[in-house]
C-alpha positions as a Markdown table, in Angstrom:
| # | Residue | x | y | z |
|---|---|---|---|---|
| 1 | Met | 130.4 | 196.8 | 134.6 |
| 2 | Ser | 131.9 | 199.8 | 132.8 |
| 3 | Gly | 135.6 | 200.1 | 131.9 |
| 4 | Ala | 136.3 | 202.4 | 134.9 |
| 5 | Lys | 134.6 | 200.0 | 137.3 |
| 6 | Asn | 136.4 | 197.1 | 135.9 |
| 7 | Arg | 139.8 | 198.8 | 136.3 |
| 8 | Leu | 138.8 | 199.7 | 139.9 |
| 9 | Val | 138.1 | 196.1 | 140.6 |
| 10 | Ile | 141.4 | 195.0 | 139.1 |
| 11 | Leu | 143.2 | 197.7 | 141.2 |
| 12 | Gly | 141.5 | 196.4 | 144.3 |
| 13 | Phe | 142.6 | 192.8 | 143.7 |
| 14 | Thr | 146.1 | 194.0 | 143.0 |
| 15 | Ala | 146.3 | 196.1 | 146.1 |
| 16 | Ser | 144.8 | 193.3 | 148.3 |
| 17 | Ile | 147.2 | 190.7 | 146.9 |
| 18 | Ser | 150.1 | 193.1 | 147.4 |
| 19 | Met | 149.2 | 193.7 | 151.0 |
| 20 | Ile | 148.9 | 190.0 | 151.7 |
| 21 | Ala | 152.3 | 189.4 | 150.0 |
| 22 | Val | 153.9 | 192.2 | 152.1 |
| 23 | Ala | 152.4 | 190.9 | 155.3 |
| 24 | Val | 153.6 | 187.4 | 154.6 |
| 25 | Ser | 157.1 | 188.7 | 153.7 |
| 26 | Val | 157.2 | 190.8 | 156.9 |
| 27 | Met | 156.1 | 187.8 | 159.0 |
| 28 | Leu | 158.8 | 185.6 | 157.4 |
| 29 | Leu | 161.5 | 188.2 | 157.8 |
| 30 | Ser | 160.4 | 188.9 | 161.4 |
| 31 | Leu | 160.6 | 185.2 | 162.2 |
| 32 | Tyr | 164.0 | 184.9 | 160.6 |
| 33 | Tyr | 165.3 | 188.1 | 162.3 |
| 34 | Ser | 163.9 | 187.0 | 165.6 |
| 35 | Arg | 165.6 | 183.6 | 165.3 |
| 36 | Ser | 168.9 | 185.2 | 164.4 |
| 37 | Met | 168.6 | 187.7 | 167.2 |
| 38 | Phe | 167.8 | 184.9 | 169.6 |
| 39 | Asp | 170.9 | 182.9 | 168.6 |
| 40 | Leu | 173.0 | 186.0 | 168.9 |
| 41 | Val | 171.6 | 186.9 | 172.3 |
| 42 | Lys | 172.0 | 183.4 | 173.4 |
| 43 | Glu | 175.7 | 183.6 | 172.8 |
| 44 | Ile | 176.0 | 187.0 | 174.4 |
| 45 | Cys | 173.8 | 186.1 | 177.4 |
| 46 | Gly | 175.9 | 183.0 | 177.9 |
| 47 | Glu | 178.9 | 185.2 | 178.6 |
| 48 | Val | 176.9 | 188.0 | 180.3 |
| 49 | Ala | 175.0 | 185.6 | 182.6 |
| 50 | Glu | 178.3 | 184.6 | 184.2 |
| 51 | Arg | 179.0 | 188.3 | 185.0 |
| 52 | Asp | 175.5 | 190.0 | 185.4 |
| 53 | Pro | 172.2 | 188.0 | 185.3 |
| 54 | Val | 170.2 | 191.3 | 185.5 |
| 55 | Val | 171.5 | 192.4 | 182.1 |
| 56 | Lys | 170.5 | 189.1 | 180.6 |
| 57 | Ser | 166.9 | 189.4 | 181.6 |
| 58 | Ile | 166.7 | 193.0 | 180.3 |
| 59 | Leu | 168.0 | 192.0 | 176.9 |
| 60 | Ala | 165.6 | 189.1 | 176.6 |
| 61 | Ala | 162.6 | 191.3 | 177.4 |
| 62 | Ala | 163.6 | 193.9 | 174.8 |
| 63 | Ile | 164.0 | 191.4 | 172.1 |
| 64 | Lys | 160.7 | 189.7 | 173.0 |
| 65 | Glu | 158.8 | 193.1 | 172.9 |
| 66 | His | 160.4 | 194.0 | 169.5 |
| 67 | Ala | 159.4 | 190.6 | 168.0 |
| 68 | Gly | 155.9 | 190.9 | 169.3 |
| 69 | Lys | 155.4 | 194.3 | 167.7 |
| 70 | Thr | 156.7 | 193.1 | 164.4 |
| 71 | Leu | 154.4 | 190.0 | 164.5 |
| 72 | Leu | 151.4 | 192.2 | 165.5 |
| 73 | Phe | 152.1 | 194.6 | 162.6 |
| 74 | Ala | 152.4 | 191.7 | 160.1 |
| 75 | Ser | 149.2 | 190.1 | 161.4 |
| 76 | Ile | 147.3 | 193.3 | 161.1 |
| 77 | Ser | 148.6 | 193.8 | 157.6 |
| 78 | Phe | 147.7 | 190.2 | 156.6 |
| 79 | Ala | 144.2 | 190.5 | 158.1 |
| 80 | Thr | 143.6 | 193.8 | 156.3 |
| 81 | Gly | 144.8 | 192.4 | 153.0 |
| 82 | Ile | 142.5 | 189.4 | 153.4 |
| 83 | Leu | 139.5 | 191.6 | 154.3 |
| 84 | Phe | 140.2 | 193.9 | 151.4 |
| 85 | Phe | 140.5 | 191.0 | 149.0 |
| 86 | Phe | 137.1 | 189.5 | 150.1 |
| 87 | Leu | 135.5 | 193.0 | 149.9 |
| 88 | Thr | 136.8 | 193.5 | 146.4 |
| 89 | Phe | 135.7 | 190.0 | 145.4 |
| 90 | Trp | 132.2 | 190.5 | 146.9 |
| 91 | Arg | 131.8 | 193.9 | 145.1 |
| 92 | Arg | 132.8 | 192.3 | 141.8 |
| 93 | Asn | 130.3 | 189.4 | 142.3 |
| 94 | Arg | 127.7 | 192.0 | 143.3 |
| 95 | Met | 128.3 | 194.0 | 140.1 |
| 96 | Glu | 128.1 | 190.8 | 138.0 |
| 97 | Ala | 124.8 | 189.8 | 139.7 |
| 98 | Val | 123.3 | 193.2 | 139.0 |
| 99 | Arg | 124.3 | 192.9 | 135.3 |
| 100 | Ile | 122.9 | 189.4 | 135.0 |
| 101 | Gln | 119.7 | 190.4 | 136.8 |
| 102 | Ala | 119.3 | 193.4 | 134.4 |
| 103 | Leu | 119.7 | 191.1 | 131.4 |
| 104 | Ala | 117.3 | 188.5 | 132.8 |
| 105 | Lys | 114.7 | 191.2 | 133.4 |
| 106 | Tyr | 115.2 | 192.5 | 129.8 |
| 107 | Leu | 114.6 | 188.9 | 128.5 |
| 108 | Glu | 111.4 | 188.6 | 130.6 |
| 109 | Gln | 110.1 | 191.9 | 129.2 |
| 110 | Ala | 111.1 | 190.7 | 125.7 |
| 111 | Thr | 109.0 | 187.6 | 126.2 |
| 112 | Ile | 105.8 | 189.6 | 126.8 |
| 113 | Gly | 106.7 | 192.1 | 124.0 |
| 114 | Arg | 107.6 | 195.1 | 126.2 |
| 115 | Ala | 111.4 | 195.1 | 126.0 |
| 116 | Pro | 112.9 | 198.6 | 126.1 |
| 117 | Val | 116.1 | 199.7 | 124.3 |
| 118 | Leu | 119.1 | 198.3 | 126.2 |
| 119 | Ser | 121.2 | 201.1 | 127.9 |
| 120 | Ala | 124.9 | 200.9 | 127.4 |
| 121 | Phe | 126.8 | 199.8 | 130.5 |
| 122 | Gly | 130.2 | 200.2 | 128.9 |
| 123 | Glu | 132.8 | 197.7 | 127.7 |
| 124 | Asp | 133.1 | 194.7 | 130.0 |
| 125 | Glu | 132.8 | 190.9 | 129.8 |
| 126 | Phe | 129.0 | 191.2 | 129.5 |
| 127 | Ala | 129.0 | 193.8 | 126.7 |
| 128 | Lys | 129.3 | 191.2 | 123.9 |
| 129 | Leu | 126.5 | 189.1 | 125.4 |
| 130 | Glu | 124.3 | 192.3 | 125.9 |
| 131 | Asp | 124.8 | 193.2 | 122.2 |
| 132 | Glu | 124.0 | 189.8 | 121.0 |
| 133 | Ile | 120.8 | 189.6 | 123.1 |
| 134 | Tyr | 119.6 | 193.0 | 121.8 |
| 135 | Lys | 120.2 | 191.9 | 118.2 |
| 136 | Thr | 118.4 | 188.6 | 118.7 |
| 137 | Val | 115.4 | 190.2 | 120.4 |
| 138 | Thr | 115.2 | 192.8 | 117.6 |
| 139 | Tyr | 115.3 | 190.1 | 115.0 |
| 140 | Leu | 112.7 | 188.1 | 116.8 |
| 141 | Tyr | 110.4 | 191.1 | 117.0 |
| 142 | His | 110.8 | 191.8 | 113.3 |
| 143 | Thr | 110.2 | 188.1 | 112.5 |
| 144 | Lys | 107.1 | 188.0 | 114.7 |
| 145 | Asp | 105.7 | 191.2 | 113.0 |
| 146 | Ser | 106.3 | 189.6 | 109.6 |
| 147 | Ala | 104.7 | 186.4 | 110.6 |
| 148 | Val | 101.6 | 188.1 | 112.0 |
| 149 | Arg | 101.2 | 190.2 | 108.8 |
| 150 | Ala | 101.6 | 187.0 | 106.7 |
| 151 | Lys | 99.1 | 185.2 | 108.8 |
| 152 | Asn | 96.5 | 188.0 | 108.6 |
| 153 | Asp | 97.1 | 188.3 | 104.8 |
| 154 | Phe | 96.6 | 184.5 | 104.5 |
| 155 | Ala | 93.4 | 184.6 | 106.6 |
| 156 | Glu | 92.1 | 187.5 | 104.5 |
| 157 | Asn | 92.8 | 185.8 | 101.3 |
| 158 | Leu | 91.2 | 182.6 | 102.5 |
| 159 | Ala | 88.1 | 184.5 | 103.5 |
| 160 | Asn | 88.0 | 186.2 | 100.1 |
| 161 | Ile | 88.3 | 182.8 | 98.3 |
| 162 | Ala | 85.5 | 181.4 | 100.4 |
| 163 | His | 83.2 | 184.3 | 99.5 |
| 164 | Gln | 84.1 | 184.1 | 95.8 |
| 165 | Ile | 83.3 | 180.4 | 95.8 |
| 166 | Lys | 79.9 | 181.0 | 97.4 |
| 167 | Thr | 78.5 | 183.0 | 94.5 |
| 168 | Pro | 78.9 | 180.4 | 91.7 |
| 169 | Ile | 77.8 | 177.6 | 94.1 |
| 170 | Thr | 74.6 | 179.4 | 94.8 |
| 171 | Ala | 74.0 | 180.0 | 91.1 |
| 172 | Ile | 74.7 | 176.3 | 90.2 |
| 173 | Leu | 72.5 | 175.1 | 93.0 |
| 174 | Leu | 69.6 | 177.2 | 91.8 |
| 175 | Ser | 70.1 | 175.8 | 88.3 |
| 176 | Val | 70.2 | 172.2 | 89.6 |
| 177 | Gln | 67.0 | 172.8 | 91.6 |
| 178 | Met | 65.3 | 174.2 | 88.5 |
| 179 | Met | 66.4 | 171.2 | 86.4 |
| 180 | Lys | 65.1 | 168.9 | 89.1 |
| 181 | His | 61.8 | 170.7 | 89.1 |
| 182 | Asn | 61.5 | 170.5 | 85.3 |
| 183 | Ala | 62.5 | 166.8 | 85.4 |
| 184 | Ala | 59.7 | 166.2 | 87.9 |
| 185 | Glu | 57.2 | 167.9 | 85.7 |
| 186 | His | 58.4 | 165.9 | 82.6 |
| 187 | Ser | 59.2 | 162.7 | 84.4 |
| 188 | Ala | 58.2 | 160.6 | 81.4 |
| 189 | Ser | 60.8 | 162.2 | 79.1 |
| 190 | Cys | 63.5 | 162.3 | 81.8 |
| 191 | Ser | 65.8 | 159.3 | 81.9 |
| 192 | Asp | 67.1 | 157.6 | 85.1 |
| 193 | Ser | 70.6 | 158.6 | 84.0 |
| 194 | Ser | 69.7 | 162.3 | 84.0 |
| 195 | Lys | 68.2 | 162.0 | 87.4 |
| 196 | Lys | 71.4 | 160.3 | 88.7 |
| 197 | His | 73.5 | 163.1 | 87.2 |
| 198 | Leu | 71.4 | 165.7 | 88.9 |
| 199 | Glu | 71.7 | 163.9 | 92.3 |
| 200 | Gln | 75.4 | 163.7 | 91.8 |
| 201 | Met | 75.7 | 167.4 | 91.0 |
| 202 | Glu | 73.6 | 168.1 | 94.1 |
| 203 | Lys | 76.0 | 166.1 | 96.3 |
| 204 | Gln | 79.0 | 167.8 | 94.9 |
| 205 | Leu | 77.4 | 171.2 | 95.5 |
| 206 | Ala | 76.7 | 170.2 | 99.1 |
| 207 | Arg | 80.4 | 169.3 | 99.4 |
| 208 | Leu | 81.5 | 172.6 | 98.0 |
| 209 | Thr | 79.1 | 174.4 | 100.3 |
| 210 | His | 80.6 | 172.6 | 103.3 |
| 211 | Leu | 84.1 | 173.5 | 102.0 |
| 212 | Glu | 83.2 | 177.1 | 101.7 |
| 213 | Glu | 81.8 | 177.2 | 105.3 |
| 214 | Ala | 84.9 | 175.4 | 106.6 |
| 215 | Leu | 87.2 | 177.9 | 104.8 |
| 216 | Leu | 85.4 | 180.8 | 106.4 |
| 217 | Val | 85.8 | 179.3 | 109.9 |
| 218 | Leu | 89.5 | 178.5 | 109.3 |
| 219 | Ser | 90.1 | 182.1 | 108.1 |
| 220 | Arg | 88.5 | 183.5 | 111.3 |
| 221 | Ile | 90.6 | 181.1 | 113.4 |
| 222 | Asp | 93.8 | 182.2 | 111.6 |
| 223 | Ala | 92.8 | 185.9 | 112.1 |
| 224 | Gly | 92.0 | 185.3 | 115.7 |
| 225 | Thr | 88.4 | 186.6 | 115.2 |
| 226 | Leu | 86.5 | 183.4 | 115.9 |
| 227 | Pro | 83.9 | 184.4 | 118.6 |
| 228 | Leu | 84.4 | 182.0 | 121.5 |
| 229 | Gln | 82.0 | 182.5 | 124.4 |
| 230 | Glu | 83.6 | 180.4 | 127.1 |
| 231 | Arg | 81.4 | 179.2 | 129.9 |
| 232 | Glu | 81.1 | 176.1 | 132.1 |
| 233 | Val | 79.7 | 173.2 | 130.0 |
| 234 | Asp | 78.9 | 169.7 | 131.4 |
| 235 | Val | 80.9 | 167.1 | 129.4 |
| 236 | Phe | 78.0 | 164.6 | 129.3 |
| 237 | Thr | 75.7 | 167.2 | 127.9 |
| 238 | Leu | 78.3 | 168.2 | 125.3 |
| 239 | Leu | 78.6 | 164.6 | 124.1 |
| 240 | Val | 74.9 | 164.0 | 124.0 |
| 241 | Leu | 74.2 | 167.2 | 122.0 |
| 242 | Ala | 76.9 | 166.3 | 119.5 |
| 243 | Ala | 75.4 | 162.8 | 119.0 |
| 244 | Glu | 71.9 | 164.2 | 118.7 |
| 245 | Asn | 73.0 | 166.5 | 115.9 |
| 246 | Leu | 74.4 | 163.5 | 114.1 |
| 247 | Gln | 71.4 | 161.3 | 114.6 |
| 248 | Glu | 70.3 | 161.3 | 111.0 |
| 249 | Leu | 73.8 | 160.4 | 109.7 |
| 250 | Leu | 74.3 | 157.8 | 112.4 |
| 251 | Ala | 71.0 | 156.1 | 111.6 |
| 252 | Ala | 71.8 | 156.0 | 107.9 |
| 253 | Ala | 75.2 | 154.4 | 108.6 |
| 254 | Gly | 73.7 | 152.0 | 111.2 |
| 255 | Val | 76.0 | 153.3 | 113.9 |
| 256 | Ser | 75.1 | 153.9 | 117.6 |
| 257 | Val | 76.9 | 156.1 | 120.1 |
| 258 | Asp | 77.6 | 154.9 | 123.6 |
| 259 | Ile | 77.9 | 157.8 | 126.1 |
| 260 | Pro | 78.0 | 156.6 | 129.8 |
| 261 | Glu | 77.0 | 159.1 | 132.5 |
| 262 | Leu | 80.0 | 159.4 | 134.7 |
| 263 | Gly | 79.0 | 162.2 | 137.0 |
| 264 | Glu | 79.0 | 165.9 | 136.7 |
| 265 | Gln | 82.2 | 167.1 | 135.2 |
| 266 | Ser | 82.5 | 170.6 | 133.5 |
| 267 | Ile | 84.9 | 172.3 | 131.2 |
| 268 | Leu | 85.3 | 176.0 | 130.3 |
| 269 | Val | 84.6 | 176.2 | 126.6 |
| 270 | Asp | 82.3 | 177.6 | 123.9 |
| 271 | Leu | 79.5 | 175.0 | 123.7 |
| 272 | Asp | 78.6 | 175.4 | 120.0 |
| 273 | Trp | 82.1 | 175.4 | 118.6 |
| 274 | Thr | 83.3 | 172.6 | 120.9 |
| 275 | Met | 80.2 | 170.6 | 119.9 |
| 276 | Glu | 81.2 | 171.1 | 116.2 |
| 277 | Ala | 84.7 | 169.7 | 117.0 |
| 278 | Val | 83.3 | 166.7 | 118.8 |
| 279 | Met | 80.8 | 166.0 | 116.0 |
| 280 | Asn | 83.7 | 165.9 | 113.5 |
| 281 | Leu | 85.5 | 163.3 | 115.6 |
| 282 | Met | 82.3 | 161.2 | 115.9 |
| 283 | Lys | 81.7 | 161.4 | 112.2 |
| 284 | Asn | 85.3 | 160.2 | 111.5 |
| 285 | Cys | 84.7 | 157.2 | 113.8 |
| 286 | Met | 81.4 | 156.6 | 112.1 |
| 287 | Glu | 82.9 | 156.6 | 108.6 |
| 288 | His | 85.6 | 154.1 | 109.6 |
| 289 | His | 83.3 | 151.7 | 111.4 |
| 290 | Arg | 79.9 | 151.6 | 109.7 |
| 291 | Gly | 77.4 | 149.3 | 111.4 |
| 292 | Gly | 79.2 | 149.4 | 114.8 |
| 293 | Thr | 79.4 | 151.6 | 117.9 |
| 294 | Val | 81.1 | 154.9 | 118.6 |
| 295 | His | 82.2 | 154.9 | 122.3 |
| 296 | Cys | 82.8 | 157.9 | 124.5 |
| 297 | Ser | 84.3 | 158.3 | 128.0 |
| 298 | Tyr | 85.5 | 161.2 | 130.1 |
| 299 | Ala | 87.4 | 161.8 | 133.3 |
| 300 | Gln | 88.8 | 164.7 | 135.3 |
| 301 | Asn | 91.9 | 165.3 | 137.5 |
| 302 | Pro | 93.4 | 168.4 | 139.0 |
| 303 | Phe | 95.3 | 169.2 | 135.8 |
| 304 | Tyr | 92.9 | 168.5 | 132.9 |
| 305 | Thr | 89.6 | 167.0 | 131.8 |
| 306 | Glu | 90.0 | 164.1 | 129.4 |
| 307 | Ile | 87.5 | 163.1 | 126.8 |
| 308 | Leu | 87.9 | 159.9 | 124.8 |
| 309 | Ile | 86.1 | 159.0 | 121.6 |
| 310 | Trp | 86.9 | 155.7 | 119.8 |
| 311 | Asp | 85.5 | 152.9 | 117.6 |
| 312 | Asp | 86.0 | 149.2 | 117.3 |
| 313 | Gly | 87.1 | 149.3 | 113.6 |
| 314 | Glu | 90.5 | 148.7 | 112.0 |
| 315 | Gly | 92.0 | 151.9 | 113.2 |
| 316 | Phe | 94.2 | 154.4 | 111.4 |
| 317 | Ala | 96.8 | 153.5 | 108.9 |
| 318 | Lys | 100.2 | 153.9 | 110.5 |
| 319 | Glu | 101.5 | 156.3 | 107.9 |
| 320 | Asp | 98.3 | 158.5 | 108.2 |
| 321 | Ile | 98.6 | 159.2 | 112.0 |
| 322 | Pro | 101.2 | 162.0 | 111.8 |
| 323 | His | 99.1 | 163.8 | 109.2 |
| 324 | Leu | 95.6 | 163.3 | 110.4 |
| 325 | Phe | 95.1 | 166.9 | 111.7 |
| 326 | Glu | 96.7 | 168.6 | 108.6 |
| 327 | Arg | 94.3 | 170.7 | 106.5 |
| 328 | Phe | 93.0 | 168.9 | 103.4 |
| 329 | Tyr | 94.8 | 165.7 | 104.2 |
| 330 | Arg | 92.7 | 162.6 | 103.4 |
| 331 | Gly | 93.9 | 159.2 | 104.7 |
| 332 | Gln | 93.9 | 155.9 | 103.0 |
| 333 | Asn | 90.5 | 154.9 | 104.5 |
| 334 | Ala | 88.9 | 158.3 | 104.2 |
| 335 | Gly | 85.1 | 158.2 | 103.6 |
| 336 | Glu | 83.6 | 159.1 | 100.3 |
| 337 | Gly | 82.8 | 162.8 | 99.9 |
| 338 | Gly | 85.2 | 164.0 | 102.6 |
| 339 | Ile | 87.3 | 167.1 | 102.0 |
| 340 | Gly | 90.0 | 166.5 | 104.6 |
| 341 | Ile | 89.2 | 169.5 | 106.8 |
| 342 | Gly | 87.1 | 168.2 | 109.6 |
| 343 | Leu | 89.9 | 166.9 | 111.9 |
| 344 | Ala | 92.0 | 170.0 | 111.2 |
| 345 | Leu | 89.0 | 172.2 | 112.2 |
| 346 | Ser | 88.5 | 170.2 | 115.4 |
| 347 | Arg | 92.1 | 170.6 | 116.4 |
| 348 | Glu | 92.0 | 174.3 | 115.8 |
| 349 | Ile | 88.9 | 174.8 | 117.9 |
| 350 | Ile | 90.2 | 172.6 | 120.8 |
| 351 | Glu | 93.6 | 174.3 | 120.8 |
| 352 | Cys | 92.0 | 177.7 | 120.8 |
| 353 | Gln | 90.4 | 176.8 | 124.2 |
| 354 | Asn | 93.5 | 175.7 | 126.1 |
| 355 | Gly | 93.2 | 172.1 | 124.9 |
| 356 | Ser | 95.1 | 169.4 | 123.0 |
| 357 | Ile | 94.1 | 166.5 | 120.9 |
| 358 | Arg | 95.9 | 163.4 | 119.5 |
| 359 | Ala | 94.9 | 160.4 | 117.5 |
| 360 | Val | 96.2 | 156.8 | 118.2 |
| 361 | Asn | 95.2 | 153.2 | 117.5 |
| 362 | Arg | 93.9 | 151.3 | 120.5 |
| 363 | Pro | 95.9 | 148.2 | 121.5 |
| 364 | Asp | 92.8 | 145.9 | 121.0 |
| 365 | Gly | 91.8 | 147.6 | 117.7 |
| 366 | Gly | 90.0 | 150.7 | 116.7 |
| 367 | Ala | 90.8 | 154.4 | 116.3 |
| 368 | Leu | 91.0 | 156.6 | 119.4 |
| 369 | Phe | 90.8 | 160.4 | 119.8 |
| 370 | Glu | 92.1 | 161.7 | 123.1 |
| 371 | Ile | 91.2 | 165.3 | 124.1 |
| 372 | His | 92.6 | 167.2 | 127.1 |
| 373 | Phe | 91.1 | 170.5 | 128.3 |
| 374 | Tyr | 93.6 | 171.9 | 130.8 |
| 375 | Cys | 92.5 | 173.6 | 134.0 |
| 376 | His | 95.2 | 176.3 | 133.9 |
């Protein structure tokens, strides 16, 4: 409400209260006057009645009529004051409701990034709140823009680093392959130690290549440019394809994957990238439980589709659990050659597709990954 409207409301309250006070005062005075008159007439009529009963009845009727008019006037004034009071009160509440509704609408628009400049309503009890809301929204917009710019810069720098790494990796890999070729031709003069060194170099180069590819994917996720082609994917098919792509690694580690067929249940995701996320989870279970079995299960309800992947090993170290999905974090029992980016990549891919993931230890032993893909 503006200053003028606020003054009008105050004036209305004052007038209505004054009318009520006047009406009550008139009623009280009228009652007092009527009582005094009644006592006076009673004394007069006592004497007049002995002389002339007709005069007594005329006086009583006149006093009654006068008292009735006074009470009627007081009642009308009181009712008018009450009505005026409630009308003023209703108008004030209505004005406040309009102001609150306008501020709520402004906050709704601010949430979706379409908040206009607040128009001044004048000085009232909402003016300070209005000013603080506007300053807060402006600050949040500025902070959001700065965060988006920083995120885009980070993603761009990450992509540049990945591309810069790729060139020396390729050159070193070619040199290693040439050295291996020469060693094969001169196997007699090449010691076992040299061959082991070449194999170790090749493993480290493969690790660097995987890191470079992962950095590129993370940079695209950070920049929001990862091409996700969402379509309905059967959960059983997703798990089977992920296990098949890991078949060579699973066989080398002596690990099997148990995927029960639990009926047709589908999720709306990108098949290739979601399969990449599931493969990373299966590999993590495989590395922590060599020679055992990686178990999978899935279920669906009206709210989400749940996918469970677990092993029968020792589980996660308690202090590792809060950090498992952080980039480049390697737990106490991390497998040899890992770079600490697989679980972080899985989380990013799943969360990009309206999903969530968490890691816990099973009550009867083993590490468990719990994935939820939400329906809405």
